C-alpha positions in Angstrom: -22.5 2.0 1.3 -20.5 1.5 4.4 -16.8 2.4 4.6 -14.2 0.7 6.8 -10.6 1.7 7.3 -8.1 -1.2 7.4 -5.0 0.0 9.4 -1.7 -1.8 9.3 0.2 -0.7 12.5 3.3 -1.7 14.4 3.8 -1.3 18.2 1.0 1.2 18.5 -1.4 2.1 21.3 -4.6 1.2 19.5 -6.8 3.4 21.7 -5.1 6.5 20.6 -4.2 5.6 17.1 -7.7 6.1 15.7 -7.7 9.6 17.2 -4.3 10.4 15.8 -5.4 9.3 12.3 -8.7 11.2 12.7 -10.7 8.0 11.8 -14.5 8.8 11.9 -15.7 5.6 10.2 -15.6 2.1 11.5 -12.2 0.5 11.3 -10.1 -2.6 11.7 -6.7 -2.1 13.2 -4.2 -4.9 13.1 -1.2 -4.1 15.3 2.0 -6.1 15.2 3.5 -6.1 18.6 4.5 -8.4 21.4 1.1 -9.7 22.5 -2.0 -11.5 21.1 -5.3 -9.8 22.0 -8.6 -8.4 20.8 -10.1 -5.0 21.7 -13.0 -3.0 20.5 -14.2 0.5 21.3 -16.1 3.4 19.7 -15.0 6.7 18.2 -17.5 9.2 17.1 -20.2 6.5 17.4 -18.3 4.1 15.1 -17.0 0.7 16.0 -13.2 0.2 16.0 -12.1 -3.4 16.2 -8.4 -4.2 16.9 -6.4 -7.3 16.8 -2.8 -7.5 18.1 -0.4 -10.2 16.9 3.1 -11.2 17.9 4.5 -11.3 14.3 6.0 -9.2 11.6 5.3 -8.5 7.9 3.2 -5.8 6.3 1.5 -8.2 3.8 0.5 -10.5 6.7 -0.8 -7.5 8.6 -2.9 -6.2 5.7 -4.3 -9.7 5.1 -5.2 -10.0 8.8 -7.3 -6.8 8.5 -8.7 -7.8 5.1 -9.9 -11.1 6.4 -11.9 -9.4 9.2 -13.4 -6.6 7.1 -17.2 -6.5 6.8 -18.0 -3.2 5.1 -19.0 -2.5 1.5 -15.8 -0.4 0.9 -12.4 -0.9 2.5 -9.8 1.9 2.7 -6.2 0.7 3.3 -4.5 2.8 5.9 -1.1 3.2 7.5 -0.4 4.3 11.1 1.2 7.6 9.9 -1.7 8.9 7.9 -4.1 11.7 9.0 -7.5 11.7 7.3 -9.5 14.8 6.4 -12.6 15.4 8.5 -14.8 14.7 5.4 -12.9 11.7 4.0 -15.9 9.4 4.3 -18.2 11.9 2.4 -15.6 12.3 -0.3 -15.0 8.6 -0.8 -18.7 7.7 -0.9 -19.4 10.5 -3.4 -16.7 9.3 -5.8 -18.0 5.8 -5.7 -21.5 7.1 -6.5 -20.0 8.9 -9.5 -18.1 5.8 -10.6 -20.5 2.9 -10.1 -18.5 0.5 -12.3 -15.3 1.0 -10.4 -14.0 -1.8 -8.3 -11.1 0.3 -6.9 -10.5 4.1 -6.7 -7.1 5.7 -6.1 -7.3 8.9 -4.1 -4.8 11.6 -3.3 -3.0 11.3 0.0 -0.4 14.0 0.4 3.0 12.4 1.2 6.1 14.0 2.7 8.3 15.3 -0.1 10.8 12.5 0.0 8.1 9.9 -0.6 5.9 11.6 -3.2 5.3 9.3 -6.2 2.0 10.5 -7.7 -0.7 13.1 -7.7 -4.0 12.7 -9.5 -4.8 15.9 -11.3 -7.7 14.4 -13.4 -10.0 11.4 -13.5 -8.4 8.6 -15.4 -8.3 4.8 -15.8 -5.4 3.0 -14.1 -3.8 0.5 -16.4 -0.7 -1.6 -16.9 1.5 1.3 -18.0 0.8 3.6 -15.0 -0.2 1.5 -12.0 3.3 1.2 -10.4 3.2 4.7 -9.0 0.4 4.2 -6.5 0.7 3.1 -2.8 -1.7 0.9 -1.0 -2.8 3.8 1.2 -4.3 5.5 -1.8 -6.7 2.6 -2.5 -10.3 2.2 -1.6 -11.9 -1.0 -2.9 -15.2 -2.7 -3.0 -14.8 -5.6 -0.6 -17.0 -7.9 -2.6 -14.8 -7.4 -5.7 -11.6 -8.3 -3.8 -13.2 -11.4 -2.4 -14.7 -12.6 -5.6 -11.3 -12.3 -7.2 -9.6 -14.0 -4.2 -7.1 -11.1 -3.9 -4.5 -11.0 -1.0 -1.2 -9.3 -0.3 2.1 -11.1 -0.9 3.9 -12.3 2.2 7.3 -12.1 0.4 7.6 -8.4 0.0 7.5 -5.3 2.2 8.6 -4.3 5.7 9.2 -7.4 7.9 9.3 -9.8 4.9 12.1 -11.5 3.0 12.3 -8.9 0.2 12.1 -5.2 0.5 9.1 -3.1 -0.7 6.8 -4.1 -3.5 3.7 -5.6 -1.8 1.7 -2.5 -2.9 2.6 -2.8 -6.6 2.0 -6.6 -6.6 -1.4 -6.2 -5.1 -2.5 -3.6 -7.7 -0.9 -5.8 -10.4 -3.0 -8.7 -9.3 -6.1 -6.5 -9.2 -5.6 -5.6 -12.8 -4.7 -9.2 -13.8 -8.0 -10.4 -12.3 -9.9 -7.8 -14.4 -10.8 -5.3 -11.7 -11.6 -1.8 -12.9 -9.4 0.8 -11.3 -9.7 4.6 -11.6 -7.7 7.5 -10.2 -9.6 10.5 -9.0 -8.3 14.0 -8.2 -9.7 14.0 -4.7 -7.6 14.3 -1.5 -8.6 12.4 1.6 -5.7 13.0 3.9 -2.0 13.5 4.4 1.0 11.7 5.7 2.5 12.7 9.1 6.3 12.7 8.7 8.1 10.3 11.0 10.2 12.1 13.6 13.3 10.2 12.8 12.5 9.8 9.1 13.0 6.1 9.5 11.8 3.3 7.2 11.1 -0.3 8.0 12.6 -1.5 4.7 14.8 1.2 3.0 18.4 1.3 4.1 19.9 3.0 1.0 20.6 1.8 -2.5 22.5 -1.3 -1.4 23.2 -4.6 -3.1 20.1 -6.0 -1.4 18.0 -3.1 -2.7 18.8 -4.0 -6.3 18.7 -7.8 -5.8 15.2 -7.5 -4.2 14.1 -5.2 -7.0 15.1 -7.9 -9.5 13.0 -10.4 -7.7 10.0 -8.0 -7.7 10.4 -7.3 -11.4 10.3 -11.0 -12.2 6.9 -11.3 -10.6 5.6 -8.0 -12.1 6.9 -8.2 -15.7 7.7 -11.8 -16.5 9.4 -12.0 -20.0 9.8 -8.2 -20.0 11.7 -8.1 -16.7 15.1 -7.3 -18.1 14.2 -4.3 -20.4 12.0 -2.9 -17.6 14.8 -3.3 -15.1 17.3 -1.5 -17.4 14.8 1.3 -18.1 14.3 1.7 -14.3 18.1 2.0 -13.7 18.7 4.4 -16.5 15.8 6.6 -15.4 17.0 6.8 -11.8 20.8 6.4 -12.3 21.7 9.9 -10.9 19.9 9.2 -7.6 20.3 5.4 -7.2 23.6 4.5 -8.8 26.1 6.9 -7.1 27.7 4.1 -5.0 26.8 1.1 -7.2 27.2 1.7 -11.0 24.4 1.0 -13.4 26.2 -2.1 -14.8 26.7 -3.6 -11.4 23.2 -2.7 -10.3 21.7 -4.4 -13.4 23.8 -7.5 -12.7 22.3 -7.6 -9.1 18.8 -7.2 -10.5 19.3 -10.0 -13.0 20.6 -12.2 -10.2 17.4 -11.6 -8.3 15.4 -12.4 -11.4 17.2 -15.7 -11.9 16.7 -16.8 -8.2 13.1 -15.7 -8.0 
C-alpha cells in the first residue's frame, strides 16, 4: 500500500514545510495564503505536490487536499506536526494487522494544553468515545472515504463561521456511513508547540464559544443535544464556566441549537 500525507497549512513556505514536518512519504500540501499556484518537488525521493489558494477555512483546506489525493492510505496532517522517522513503516504495519479497518487512529503527542487522548490499547472507536480524537490522528483508506462520499464540513473550524468541530463531525460521518475505525497504541509523531501559543479559533470561553458549541451539538447529537450539552458543561464547569456561569452557558448552547 502507498501512503500520502495530506497537510492543511496557512501562510507556509511549502518548500521547507515538508522538511520541518519530517515527511518521508509522498504528500499533498494545501496552503492557504495570498496567491494561487501549484508547485511540486521531491523529498527523500518522494513527490510532494502543493497547491496554494487565496482563501480561508480548515475544512475547505482539507477537502482541497483530499480531492487531489491518489494513494491507498491518506494521513491527515497539520503544519505544526513532526513525524517520527519510521512513521510510514508503523502505519503500514498496523494496516496489515487490521485488514478490515477503514480508519486507524494513531497517537500523536500533543502539547500538554491540547492533550485529549492517548491510545494505550487496541480498541474499536464507537459512538461513545469518538469525540476525543483529532483529525491529525487519522489515517484512512482513500477508497473507503470516496465510496462513502465523505468530506469535511465548511461550517466549522478555523476560518469558518463556527469555531472548532470539523474533526468530530468528520469522524461522526465516518461512523454514520459504517466505516470501521480502530484506535491503536502506536505513536507516529508529536506536535511542535507554537511560539506564541496562539489558536486560529480559540479566544477563551466566551459567549461565542458556547453558542458555537450548541450549533455543533445539534449536528452531532440530534434529539440528545440538550442532555449531552448539560453533561459537557457540568463535566468542565470548573475550567470553562469561571466567567460565564453554567446556567448562562447552557442558555447560549440552547440558542445555538435552535438557530442551527
